[in-house]
LUMVO-127177 format. One record per residue (C-alpha): residue number from 1; residue in three letters; chain; x, y, z. Coordinates in nm, 4 decimals, m for minus. Last residue first. Layout:
BEGIN
+-----+-----+---+----------+----------+----------+
|   k |   r | c |       px |       py |       pz |
+-----+-----+---+----------+----------+----------+
| NUM | ALA | A |        X |        Y |        Z |
...
+-----+-----+---+----------+----------+----------+
END
This chain:
BEGIN
+-----+-----+---+----------+----------+----------+
|   k |   r | c |       px |       py |       pz |
+-----+-----+---+----------+----------+----------+
| 309 | LEU | A |   2.5369 |   6.3246 |   1.3207 |
| 308 | PRO | A |   2.5289 |   6.3033 |   1.6931 |
| 307 | SER | A |   2.8770 |   6.1219 |   1.6928 |
| 306 | ARG | A |   2.9006 |   5.8389 |   1.9361 |
| 305 | SER | A |   2.9976 |   5.8583 |   2.2970 |
| 304 | ASN | A |   3.1406 |   5.6417 |   2.5646 |
| 303 | ASN | A |   3.3350 |   5.8850 |   2.7833 |
| 302 | LEU | A |   3.1115 |   6.1956 |   2.7772 |
| 301 | CYS | A |   2.7647 |   6.0675 |   2.7117 |
| 300 | LEU | A |   2.8164 |   5.7596 |   2.9443 |
| 299 | GLU | A |   2.9688 |   5.9735 |   3.1873 |
| 298 | VAL | A |   2.6530 |   6.1931 |   3.1991 |
| 297 | LEU | A |   2.4342 |   5.8917 |   3.2497 |
| 296 | ASP | A |   2.6422 |   5.7522 |   3.5315 |
| 295 | ARG | A |   2.6575 |   6.1000 |   3.6941 |
| 294 | ILE | A |   2.2848 |   6.1122 |   3.7060 |
| 293 | ARG | A |   2.2607 |   5.7859 |   3.8922 |
| 292 | ALA | A |   1.9725 |   5.5811 |   3.7659 |
| 291 | THR | A |   1.6383 |   5.4798 |   3.8977 |
| 290 | GLY | A |   1.3633 |   5.2772 |   3.7320 |
| 289 | VAL | A |   0.9893 |   5.3163 |   3.6528 |
| 288 | CYS | A |   0.7083 |   5.1238 |   3.4794 |
| 287 | MET | A |   0.3796 |   5.2029 |   3.3111 |
| 286 | VAL | A |   0.1751 |   4.9477 |   3.1456 |
| 285 | LYS | A |   0.0281 |   4.8723 |   2.7893 |
| 284 | ASP | A |   0.2328 |   5.0242 |   2.5087 |
| 283 | ALA | A |   0.4816 |   4.7371 |   2.5270 |
| 282 | GLY | A |   0.6137 |   4.8838 |   2.8635 |
| 281 | GLY | A |   0.5642 |   5.2658 |   2.8906 |
| 280 | TRP | A |   0.8553 |   5.4339 |   3.0624 |
| 279 | TYR | A |   0.9386 |   5.6396 |   3.3701 |
| 278 | ILE | A |   1.2948 |   5.7332 |   3.4600 |
| 277 | LYS | A |   1.3612 |   5.8410 |   3.8254 |
| 276 | VAL | A |   1.6829 |   6.0399 |   3.8478 |
| 275 | THR | A |   1.9442 |   5.9993 |   4.1002 |
| 274 | GLY | A |   2.1819 |   6.2691 |   4.2459 |
| 273 | ASP | A |   2.0346 |   6.2904 |   4.5952 |
| 272 | GLU | A |   1.8133 |   6.5994 |   4.5175 |
| 271 | GLU | A |   1.6087 |   6.3946 |   4.2564 |
| 270 | PRO | A |   1.5808 |   6.4265 |   3.8844 |
| 269 | ILE | A |   1.2342 |   6.3338 |   3.7451 |
| 268 | ALA | A |   1.2070 |   6.1632 |   3.4077 |
| 267 | GLY | A |   0.9097 |   6.1736 |   3.1484 |
| 266 | CYS | A |   0.7958 |   6.0617 |   2.8048 |
| 265 | THR | A |   0.9666 |   5.7392 |   2.7986 |
| 264 | PHE | A |   0.9243 |   5.4334 |   2.5670 |
| 263 | VAL | A |   1.0198 |   5.0822 |   2.6468 |
| 262 | VAL | A |   0.8924 |   4.8607 |   2.3548 |
| 261 | ASN | A |   0.9363 |   4.5077 |   2.2655 |
| 260 | HIS | A |   0.5826 |   4.3991 |   2.1514 |
| 259 | VAL | A |   0.3037 |   4.6659 |   2.0825 |
| 258 | TYR | A |  m0.0265 |   4.6063 |   2.2788 |
| 257 | GLY | A |   0.1711 |   4.3839 |   2.5118 |
| 256 | THR | A |   0.4660 |   4.1311 |   2.5120 |
| 255 | GLU | A |   0.8350 |   4.2223 |   2.5689 |
| 254 | GLU | A |   0.7829 |   4.5170 |   2.8096 |
| 253 | TRP | A |   0.5312 |   4.3342 |   3.0299 |
| 252 | PRO | A |   0.7640 |   4.0168 |   3.0217 |
| 251 | ASP | A |   1.0626 |   4.2130 |   3.1460 |
| 250 | ASP | A |   1.3530 |   4.2634 |   2.9194 |
| 249 | PRO | A |   1.2856 |   4.5511 |   2.6858 |
| 248 | GLN | A |   1.5942 |   4.7666 |   2.6541 |
| 247 | LEU | A |   1.7443 |   5.0406 |   2.8748 |
| 246 | ILE | A |   2.0467 |   5.2477 |   2.8739 |
| 245 | TRP | A |   2.1494 |   5.2017 |   2.5201 |
| 244 | GLU | A |   2.5058 |   5.2058 |   2.4233 |
| 243 | ASP | A |   2.6956 |   5.4933 |   2.2254 |
| 242 | GLY | A |   2.5960 |   5.7641 |   2.4817 |
| 241 | VAL | A |   2.5511 |   6.0821 |   2.2839 |
| 240 | GLY | A |   2.7986 |   6.3686 |   2.3472 |
| 239 | ILE | A |   2.8301 |   6.7487 |   2.3739 |
| 238 | ILE | A |   2.5269 |   6.8118 |   2.1520 |
| 237 | GLN | A |   2.5101 |   7.1787 |   2.0460 |
| 236 | ALA | A |   2.1643 |   7.2874 |   1.9597 |
| 235 | PRO | A |   2.1161 |   7.3317 |   2.3342 |
| 234 | ASP | A |   2.3340 |   7.6552 |   2.3373 |
| 233 | ASP | A |   2.3875 |   7.7711 |   2.6801 |
| 232 | LEU | A |   2.3789 |   7.4431 |   2.8779 |
| 231 | ASP | A |   2.5267 |   7.2428 |   2.5822 |
| 230 | HIS | A |   2.3179 |   6.9283 |   2.5301 |
| 229 | LEU | A |   2.4052 |   6.5651 |   2.6660 |
| 228 | ALA | A |   2.2470 |   6.2655 |   2.5029 |
| 227 | VAL | A |   2.0877 |   5.9520 |   2.6585 |
| 226 | GLY | A |   1.9454 |   5.6171 |   2.5135 |
| 225 | LEU | A |   1.6316 |   5.4230 |   2.5537 |
| 224 | ARG | A |   1.5124 |   5.1178 |   2.3564 |
| 223 | TYR | A |   1.2359 |   5.0325 |   2.1051 |
| 222 | VAL | A |   1.2679 |   4.7054 |   1.9186 |
| 221 | SER | A |   1.1002 |   4.6750 |   1.5658 |
| 220 | GLY | A |   0.9527 |   4.3566 |   1.4192 |
| 219 | ASP | A |   1.0529 |   3.9949 |   1.4225 |
| 218 | MET | A |   1.3060 |   3.9953 |   1.1362 |
| 217 | THR | A |   1.4630 |   4.3092 |   1.3330 |
| 216 | PRO | A |   1.4435 |   4.6951 |   1.2947 |
| 215 | PHE | A |   1.5987 |   4.9063 |   1.5679 |
| 214 | VAL | A |   1.4378 |   5.2029 |   1.7203 |
| 213 | GLY | A |   1.5792 |   5.4740 |   1.9515 |
| 212 | HIS | A |   1.4219 |   5.6636 |   2.2438 |
| 211 | TYR | A |   1.5517 |   5.9677 |   2.4125 |
| 210 | ILE | A |   1.6682 |   6.0563 |   2.7562 |
| 209 | HIS | A |   1.8080 |   6.4262 |   2.7527 |
| 208 | LEU | A |   2.0601 |   6.5538 |   2.9950 |
| 207 | TRP | A |   2.1283 |   6.9308 |   2.9526 |
| 206 | GLY | A |   2.4967 |   7.0030 |   3.0307 |
| 205 | GLN | A |   2.7799 |   6.9338 |   3.2516 |
| 204 | GLU | A |   2.6593 |   7.0851 |   3.5681 |
| 203 | THR | A |   2.3202 |   6.9047 |   3.5195 |
| 202 | ALA | A |   2.0078 |   7.0625 |   3.3590 |
| 201 | PHE | A |   1.6992 |   6.8601 |   3.2815 |
| 200 | PRO | A |   1.5654 |   6.7567 |   2.9363 |
| 199 | THR | A |   1.1889 |   6.6777 |   2.9033 |
| 198 | ALA | A |   1.1723 |   6.2925 |   2.8616 |
| 197 | GLY | A |   1.1751 |   6.1275 |   2.5084 |
| 196 | PRO | A |   1.2874 |   6.2976 |   2.1938 |
| 195 | GLY | A |   1.2872 |   6.0726 |   1.8886 |
| 194 | ILE | A |   1.5121 |   5.8278 |   1.7029 |
| 193 | LYS | A |   1.4604 |   5.6070 |   1.4017 |
| 192 | MET | A |   1.5794 |   5.2908 |   1.2175 |
| 191 | GLU | A |   1.9381 |   5.2893 |   1.3376 |
| 190 | ASP | A |   1.8980 |   5.3292 |   1.7134 |
| 189 | TRP | A |   2.0853 |   5.0071 |   1.8138 |
| 188 | HIS | A |   2.3489 |   5.0734 |   1.5516 |
| 187 | TYR | A |   2.3573 |   4.9300 |   1.1915 |
| 186 | GLN | A |   2.3512 |   5.2809 |   1.0549 |
| 185 | VAL | A |   2.3405 |   5.5672 |   1.3217 |
| 184 | PRO | A |   2.0102 |   5.7665 |   1.3679 |
| 183 | LYS | A |   2.0536 |   6.1432 |   1.3524 |
| 182 | MET | A |   2.0916 |   6.4321 |   1.5909 |
| 181 | VAL | A |   2.0926 |   6.8117 |   1.5639 |
| 180 | LEU | A |   1.8968 |   6.8993 |   1.2640 |
| 179 | ARG | A |   1.8098 |   7.2696 |   1.2435 |
| 178 | SER | A |   1.4999 |   7.4918 |   1.2943 |
| 177 | ASP | A |   1.5096 |   7.8706 |   1.3010 |
| 176 | GLY | A |   1.1276 |   7.8425 |   1.3506 |
| 175 | TRP | A |   0.8357 |   7.8387 |   1.5899 |
| 174 | HIS | A |   0.5471 |   8.0659 |   1.6346 |
| 173 | ILE | A |   0.3241 |   7.9658 |   1.9526 |
| 172 | LEU | A |   0.5681 |   7.9372 |   2.2290 |
| 171 | ASP | A |   0.6197 |   8.3180 |   2.2259 |
| 170 | PRO | A |   0.9656 |   8.4095 |   2.1012 |
| 169 | SER | A |   1.0128 |   8.0599 |   1.9490 |
| 168 | TYR | A |   1.3034 |   7.8198 |   1.8685 |
| 167 | SER | A |   1.3502 |   7.4810 |   1.6891 |
| 166 | ILE | A |   1.5696 |   7.1779 |   1.7517 |
| 165 | TRP | A |   1.5690 |   6.8597 |   1.5355 |
| 164 | ILE | A |   1.5832 |   6.5020 |   1.6200 |
| 163 | ALA | A |   1.5710 |   6.2267 |   1.3351 |
| 162 | TRP | A |   1.3124 |   6.0136 |   1.1891 |
| 161 | PRO | A |   1.4245 |   5.9749 |   0.8368 |
| 160 | SER | A |   1.6730 |   6.2296 |   0.6854 |
| 159 | ILE | A |   1.5576 |   6.2258 |   0.3195 |
| 158 | GLU | A |   1.2245 |   6.0445 |   0.3934 |
| 157 | SER | A |   1.1212 |   6.2949 |   0.6402 |
| 156 | HIS | A |   0.8911 |   6.2709 |   0.9424 |
| 155 | PRO | A |   0.9479 |   6.5391 |   1.1991 |
| 154 | ARG | A |   1.0994 |   6.4717 |   1.5424 |
| 153 | ASP | A |   1.0987 |   6.7536 |   1.7942 |
| 152 | LEU | A |   1.3284 |   6.9280 |   2.0406 |
| 151 | ARG | A |   1.2200 |   7.2591 |   2.1805 |
| 150 | ALA | A |   1.3563 |   7.5933 |   2.2626 |
| 149 | TYR | A |   1.2039 |   7.9139 |   2.3999 |
| 148 | ARG | A |   1.3749 |   8.2433 |   2.3047 |
| 147 | GLY | A |   1.4954 |   8.5456 |   2.5103 |
| 146 | HIS | A |   1.8656 |   8.4518 |   2.4591 |
| 145 | PHE | A |   1.7925 |   8.0896 |   2.5594 |
| 144 | GLN | A |   1.4782 |   8.0344 |   2.7648 |
| 143 | ARG | A |   1.4419 |   7.7599 |   3.0429 |
| 142 | PRO | A |   1.2571 |   7.4411 |   3.0799 |
| 141 | PHE | A |   1.3526 |   7.2905 |   2.7420 |
| 140 | ILE | A |   1.0508 |   7.2018 |   2.5569 |
| 139 | VAL | A |   0.9839 |   6.8356 |   2.4390 |
| 138 | VAL | A |   0.7984 |   6.7512 |   2.1090 |
| 137 | ASN | A |   0.7748 |   6.3857 |   2.0306 |
| 136 | ARG | A |   0.5693 |   6.3861 |   1.7102 |
| 135 | TYR | A |   0.5412 |   6.5653 |   1.3857 |
| 134 | ASP | A |   0.3602 |   6.5121 |   1.0615 |
| 133 | ALA | A |   0.1705 |   6.7458 |   1.0154 |
| 132 | GLN | A |   0.2054 |   7.1133 |   1.1036 |
| 131 | THR | A |   0.3348 |   7.2063 |   1.4409 |
| 130 | ILE | A |   0.2353 |   7.4374 |   1.7322 |
| 129 | LEU | A |  m0.1340 |   7.3837 |   1.7666 |
| 128 | ALA | A |  m0.2037 |   7.6437 |   2.0138 |
| 127 | ILE | A |  m0.2805 |   7.7395 |   2.3867 |
| 126 | ARG | A |  m0.5263 |   7.4880 |   2.5288 |
| 125 | GLU | A |  m0.6046 |   7.5602 |   2.8898 |
| 124 | ILE | A |  m0.6292 |   7.2903 |   3.1596 |
| 123 | SER | A |  m0.7821 |   7.2713 |   3.4924 |
| 122 | GLU | A |  m0.7007 |   7.0979 |   3.8163 |
| 121 | PHE | A |  m0.3513 |   7.0299 |   3.7483 |
| 120 | ASP | A |  m0.2536 |   7.3439 |   3.9403 |
| 119 | THR | A |  m0.0896 |   7.5915 |   3.6996 |
| 118 | THR | A |  m0.2017 |   7.4487 |   3.3821 |
| 117 | GLN | A |  m0.0884 |   7.4774 |   3.0141 |
| 116 | ALA | A |  m0.1660 |   7.3318 |   2.6777 |
| 115 | LEU | A |   0.0475 |   7.2885 |   2.3475 |
| 114 | GLY | A |  m0.0808 |   7.0636 |   2.0744 |
| 113 | ILE | A |   0.1527 |   6.8779 |   1.8300 |
| 112 | ARG | A |   0.0266 |   6.7601 |   1.4867 |
| 111 | VAL | A |  m0.0674 |   6.4135 |   1.3588 |
| 110 | GLY | A |  m0.2313 |   6.3468 |   1.0359 |
| 109 | HIS | A |  m0.5329 |   6.5294 |   0.8583 |
| 108 | ARG | A |  m0.7770 |   6.2583 |   0.9484 |
| 107 | SER | A |  m0.7004 |   6.3328 |   1.3146 |
| 106 | TYR | A |  m0.4324 |   6.2768 |   1.5818 |
| 105 | ALA | A |  m0.3102 |   6.5443 |   1.8330 |
| 104 | SER | A |   0.0097 |   6.4481 |   1.9847 |
| 103 | TYR | A |   0.0871 |   6.6256 |   2.3112 |
| 102 | THR | A |   0.2952 |   6.9124 |   2.4708 |
| 101 | ILE | A |   0.2049 |   7.0220 |   2.8242 |
| 100 | LEU | A |   0.3507 |   7.3347 |   2.9680 |
|  99 | TYR | A |   0.3256 |   7.3610 |   3.3498 |
|  98 | ARG | A |   0.3245 |   7.7056 |   3.4941 |
|  97 | GLY | A |   0.5173 |   7.9146 |   3.7391 |
|  96 | ASP | A |   0.7679 |   8.0482 |   3.4845 |
|  95 | MET | A |   0.8437 |   7.6995 |   3.3526 |
|  94 | GLU | A |   0.7675 |   7.3417 |   3.4340 |
|  93 | CYS | A |   0.7683 |   7.1332 |   3.1162 |
|  92 | ILE | A |   0.5358 |   6.8239 |   3.0758 |
|  91 | ARG | A |   0.5425 |   6.5717 |   2.7987 |
|  90 | PRO | A |   0.2283 |   6.4064 |   2.6658 |
|  89 | ASP | A |   0.2235 |   6.0818 |   2.4536 |
|  88 | GLU | A |  m0.1232 |   6.0946 |   2.2974 |
|  87 | VAL | A |  m0.4616 |   6.2836 |   2.2205 |
|  86 | GLY | A |  m0.7258 |   6.1223 |   2.0128 |
|  85 | TYR | A |  m0.8755 |   6.0833 |   1.6653 |
|  84 | GLU | A |  m1.0516 |   6.4015 |   1.6404 |
|  83 | GLU | A |  m0.7823 |   6.6011 |   1.7922 |
|  82 | TYR | A |  m0.7226 |   6.8180 |   1.4927 |
|  81 | GLU | A |  m1.0775 |   6.9131 |   1.4230 |
|  80 | ALA | A |  m1.1659 |   6.9507 |   1.7917 |
|  79 | PHE | A |  m0.8733 |   7.1784 |   1.8385 |
|  78 | ILE | A |  m0.9955 |   7.4128 |   1.5680 |
|  77 | GLY | A |  m1.3110 |   7.4942 |   1.7514 |
|  76 | GLY | A |  m1.5202 |   7.2686 |   1.9532 |
|  75 | THR | A |  m1.5299 |   6.9145 |   2.1172 |
|  74 | ALA | A |  m1.1627 |   6.8811 |   2.2289 |
|  73 | PRO | A |  m1.0212 |   6.5426 |   2.2519 |
|  72 | ILE | A |  m0.9750 |   6.4315 |   2.6136 |
|  71 | ILE | A |  m0.7431 |   6.5576 |   2.8656 |
|  70 | PHE | A |  m0.7522 |   6.4910 |   3.2476 |
|  69 | PRO | A |  m0.9552 |   6.1739 |   3.2511 |
|  68 | GLU | A |  m1.1975 |   6.1277 |   3.5434 |
|  67 | ALA | A |  m1.1775 |   5.9600 |   3.8851 |
|  66 | ARG | A |  m0.8081 |   6.0469 |   3.9492 |
|  65 | VAL | A |  m0.5646 |   5.7707 |   3.9427 |
|  64 | ARG | A |  m0.3629 |   5.6790 |   4.2486 |
|  63 | PHE | A |   0.0173 |   5.6061 |   4.2233 |
|  62 | HIS | A |   0.2716 |   5.4052 |   4.4171 |
|  61 | PHE | A |   0.6268 |   5.4507 |   4.2891 |
|  60 | GLY | A |   0.7043 |   5.8202 |   4.2821 |
|  59 | ASP | A |   0.6970 |   5.8581 |   4.6629 |
|  58 | ASP | A |   0.3776 |   6.0643 |   4.7432 |
|  57 | SER | A |   0.1958 |   5.9703 |   4.4288 |
|  56 | GLU | A |  m0.0662 |   6.1019 |   4.1835 |
|  55 | ALA | A |  m0.2258 |   5.9838 |   3.8736 |
|  54 | LEU | A |  m0.3784 |   6.1754 |   3.5729 |
|  53 | GLY | A |  m0.5428 |   6.0487 |   3.2587 |
|  52 | LEU | A |  m0.4908 |   6.1235 |   2.8890 |
|  51 | ILE | A |  m0.7195 |   6.0032 |   2.6127 |
|  50 | SER | A |  m0.6456 |   5.7710 |   2.3271 |
|  49 | ARG | A |  m0.8501 |   5.6078 |   2.0513 |
|  48 | GLY | A |  m0.8923 |   5.2391 |   1.9979 |
|  47 | ASN | A |  m1.2821 |   5.2340 |   2.0598 |
|  46 | ARG | A |  m1.2215 |   5.0646 |   2.3835 |
|  45 | LYS | A |  m1.0278 |   5.3658 |   2.5088 |
|  44 | HIS | A |  m0.6539 |   5.3663 |   2.4731 |
|  43 | SER | A |  m0.4665 |   5.5267 |   2.7611 |
|  42 | ARG | A |  m0.2045 |   5.7864 |   2.7806 |
|  41 | PHE | A |  m0.0551 |   5.8962 |   3.1173 |
|  40 | LEU | A |  m0.0092 |   6.2316 |   3.2898 |
|  39 | MET | A |   0.1902 |   6.1095 |   3.6075 |
|  38 | LEU | A |   0.2120 |   6.3691 |   3.9039 |
|  37 | TYR | A |   0.4546 |   6.3118 |   4.1730 |
|  36 | ARG | A |   0.3809 |   6.5162 |   4.4817 |
|  35 | ASP | A |   0.6081 |   6.7626 |   4.6430 |
|  34 | ASP | A |   0.3580 |   7.0650 |   4.5529 |
|  33 | HIS | A |   0.4066 |   6.9556 |   4.1785 |
|  32 | LYS | A |   0.6724 |   6.7060 |   4.0675 |
|  31 | VAL | A |   0.6428 |   6.6215 |   3.7031 |
|  30 | MET | A |   0.6002 |   6.3360 |   3.4683 |
|  29 | GLY | A |   0.4601 |   6.2811 |   3.0978 |
|  28 | ALA | A |   0.3260 |   5.9253 |   3.0613 |
|  27 | ASN | A |   0.3864 |   5.6847 |   2.7740 |
|  26 | HIS | A |   0.1543 |   5.4025 |   2.8882 |
|  25 | VAL | A |  m0.1828 |   5.2827 |   3.0453 |
|  24 | THR | A |  m0.3861 |   5.0400 |   2.8206 |
|  23 | THR | A |  m0.7378 |   4.9118 |   2.7633 |
|  22 | VAL | A |  m0.9466 |   5.1691 |   2.9255 |
|  21 | PRO | A |  m1.2794 |   5.1878 |   3.0933 |
|  20 | TYR | A |  m1.2920 |   5.4326 |   3.4003 |
|  19 | PRO | A |  m1.1491 |   5.3835 |   3.7535 |
|  18 | VAL | A |  m0.7914 |   5.3199 |   3.6141 |
|  17 | ASP | A |  m0.5882 |   5.0684 |   3.8341 |
|  16 | ASP | A |  m0.6920 |   4.7891 |   3.6305 |
|  15 | LYS | A |  m0.5411 |   4.9436 |   3.3224 |
|  14 | THR | A |  m0.1908 |   4.9136 |   3.4662 |
|  13 | LEU | A |   0.0249 |   5.1422 |   3.6804 |
|  12 | ILE | A |   0.3497 |   5.0557 |   3.8718 |
|  11 | PRO | A |   0.4625 |   4.7620 |   3.6604 |
|  10 | ASN | A |   0.6964 |   4.7164 |   3.8264 |
|   9 | GLY | A |   0.7314 |   4.6595 |   4.1920 |
|   8 | LYS | A |   1.0887 |   4.5699 |   4.1837 |
|   7 | TYR | A |   1.1819 |   4.9087 |   4.0417 |
|   6 | ARG | A |   1.4231 |   4.8638 |   3.7566 |
|   5 | GLU | A |   1.7894 |   4.9872 |   3.8209 |
|   4 | ILE | A |   1.9008 |   5.1859 |   3.5180 |
|   3 | ILE | A |   2.2692 |   5.1844 |   3.4495 |
|   2 | MET | A |   2.3364 |   4.8139 |   3.4708 |
|   1 | MET | A |   2.6924 |   4.7741 |   3.4394 |
+-----+-----+---+----------+----------+----------+
END
């Protein structure tokens, strides 16, 4: 059974749709704001460093890119030092009347996670750098748990390589009480590394989280998408992890590009009709979208599950 139905008009955004010079369009955070779909996408400039642009859509499939980038590396203060090499791979979390944006900040010191916020996607306010190096793929749950914010992240560790952790914060700035919640599985489609993908969204059975997993081959690594289900009241508890991937590189623009054989998600939007639009970067070069039934993703976690650890 094909869980995700690819949109026949893929790719939905390429560098040719951007009104300023870029060489890629990929790895976009997604949200609905004022009944419009907003795509905060990463692009490489011609010097190889990344910026974030913003595109808008009425239907979630046809996007128009704004005339100027939305987030570029800061030019002053501590953010300038830690964003020197670019800003990448944003996630968007709607909470308390504002939109929290986490993104990877690259510099000569490594990669850290920056946190910014906006209420209208017209202006942006940087809040803090919320990790040390080397962290990537931070997604914030869109509600608090017993007065604390919660996030999933992926630190680099040689002991437990490239696994998913959860951390908590009273104020979005200071994070701790961290614990490992999910690891790759040996000789499995995600055996090399895993990382948080789209911002989790609530279902009756739990928080649905679409993540990425990587498998090493003789011809390089393959990035695929999987799904996990977290407890609604205690997201550190994973109810189930789908044993099978839900999406792998199949289309030409996913198999060949800036980085071959990659589907990578930073955003998904659940709809009122019980479906979810899942957005992914294809081969780190273009943006694509597909639609799945939420109940199919939940059932995969519940009925065809592997152990999270």
